[in-house]
C-alpha positions, -999 to +999 in steps of 0.1 A: -001+002+001+012+031-008+017+063+015+015+098+009+032+130+032+008+156+040+010+189+060-027+188+083-046+222+079-075+210+103-068+190+136-080+152+126-086+125+152-062+100+155-046+110+129-026+146+142-031+182+147-037+213+128+004+222+111+017+184+121+035+163+087+021+130+089+022+099+065-014+087+055-025+059+032-026+076-005-063+067-008-073+085+023-054+111+011-070+118-024-102+110-015-109+128+017-080+149+030-072+172+000-106+171-014-118+184+021-088+211+023-078+191+057-044+187+042-017+195+014+008+175+002+041+172+012+062+172-019+100+181-027+086+206-050+064+230-019+088+223+008+093+258+010+056+269+005+051+237+032+070+255+060+059+293+057+019+275+057+029+252+085+046+282+105+011+306+103-006+270+114+013+267+143+011+304+151-027+302+144-031+268+166-012+285+197-035+314+192-068+295+189-054+275+225-048+303+243-082+317+235-100+279+242-078+280+275-094+315+285-132+305+271-122+271+298-116+297+329-151+315+317-173+285+315-157+270+345-184+279+371-213+267+339-238+242+347-266+228+328-303+215+344-328+198+321-367+187+328-380+159+311-412+136+317-397+106+333-412+074+351-414+062+385-381+051+387-363+080+368-361+064+334-374+098+310-394+096+282-370+109+255-333+119+265-309+147+265-285+149+238-253+164+229-278+184+205-295+198+238-264+201+254-252+225+227-285+245+227-283+253+265-248+261+263-260+283+236-287+295+251-259+306+283-241+324+252-217+297+242-214+284+208-198+250+209-204+226+181-221+195+192-195+171+180-170+186+201-196+172+234-185+140+245-215+119+248-211+086+243-248+075+246-278+097+252-287+105+294-316+081+296-322+087+334-325+109+358-295+121+377-259+142+378-237+135+352-203+151+338-202+161+305-168+162+286-166+199+260-132+197+240-128+234+233-095+226+220-074+195+210-054+201+242-085+220+261-114+202+274-140+214+301-163+189+325-192+200+322-220+192+350-254+181+338-281+173+360-318+159+347-342+161+371-381+150+364-404+178+355-412+197+385-381+200+395-376+167+413-354+140+414-366+103+422-358+075+419-320+061+423-320+069+458-352+051+459-333+021+442-307+012+462-333+019+492-351-008+478-324-028+468-307-025+503-340-035+517-340-068+494-303-076+505-319-069+544-346-089+538-329-119+519-301-119+546-329-122+576-345-148+558-325-180+564-325-175+601-364-173+602-364-205+584-342-221+605-362-208+638-393-227+622-372-256+613-367-260+652-401-253+664-412-282+639-386-304+653-393-291+687-432-300+683-423-336+671-405-344+703-432-348+726-452-367+702-424-394+701-422-393+741-457-404+740-457-430+717-429-444+737-450-444+769 
């Protein structure tokens, strides 16, 4: 398989950051990176141009990182709360997605692309969560997210834990109760044997 050397113009996950020169498969470069403008071929003929472009990209990346650091500091105290319809045990009728989080951040004055919000699966239960927001390749902000039932109530997770704890206590107590019953049965049978012997 043929490889090609390219200069990345944008951060590409699992490949590299803006301004880096990396080797990739020729088809990946030809079919995706170059047409999208995410990279430039790094050939011997355009080394000087590549070096100038790389310097400019690295400067721009440094400025963007500083901006992202400042934005993280500014957003440090932010927290989000969502009210959703839910069942008795905190199961939501619907879910809270990265799109919902992006819209909530936008309502607070922060324009964040939903693809920069790290949420593996949509939130489907009431509770407290932490969602990571990628402000820059090297800058991530942890945003606390609280999901409550309509009316601001937070049912359940504790109720589930209490119910489980009570079940465990009941299971632990039940063998003792069975032993006590067995002893009573044996005690009842013993006098009958004595009477038969008499």
